[in-house]
N, C-alpha and C positions, 0 to 999 in steps of 0.2 A: 118189126122183129119179131125177131121170135128167139124158145130156150133150143136145146135141143137136149140132150138125158143120156148119156156116157157110157159103154160098154163096155165089154171086155170082148167082142167077138161080137159079126157075122151076124152068127144062130142067136143069139142070144135078142142082136136089135133087130134081125127080122119077126123074131116072135111080137115084144112092142109094141110092134109094129102093126103085125094083124092081132094079137089084143084089145087098140085101138081101137084097129079100125068098125072091128066086132061094138063099139059102145060107140060109136060115130061118130068118133073125133078123129077128126085129118090131121097126117100123119109123113115127113119119112125119113127115109134111110140116109144115113151119106153121111160119108168116113169124115174123120174127125184129123187135121194134121197137130198132130203128134204135138209140135206148142203152146196147143190150146190149154193143156189137155194134164194136168195134176204125172199120172200112170204114162204118158205116153202115147202111142197110135192105139187108136180106137174105133169104133165104128160111133155112129150118134143117131138113137131118133129126134129131126124137129122135131116144133109146134108150133103153134101160134101163144106167144104170149096170152093172151090171152082167158089158155086152156092150162096151165099148168095147176089152177087146183080140183082139176079132172083131171088131170093125166097122174100128177099120184095117189090120188085114190082110188084108180084103176091099175097101176100101175103094186099099188097094197097088196087091192083086195084081190089082185094075183099073184104076188108073192115075186113082184115082176124089182128083180133090186141094181141100179140102175146105179156108177158108179161115183156120180154127181149128176149136176148140171148144172147146166153157163146159159149163159145173154149170148144170145152174136149178138 
């Protein structure tokens, strides 16, 4: 299983992946289906569910704000 952190733009999702990579956390940018999010069309960063706390900490420490995190 994995989680997807949802972002409004591709640029923000790419930034999030770069920051996670710098912390040795595997992730990938994906297109999120508009039916899966509250605000329609979005981009996501997918990562292993076991890394949820680490990812949230990295995002917080780097002022990266996701719209939501959904479970895939």
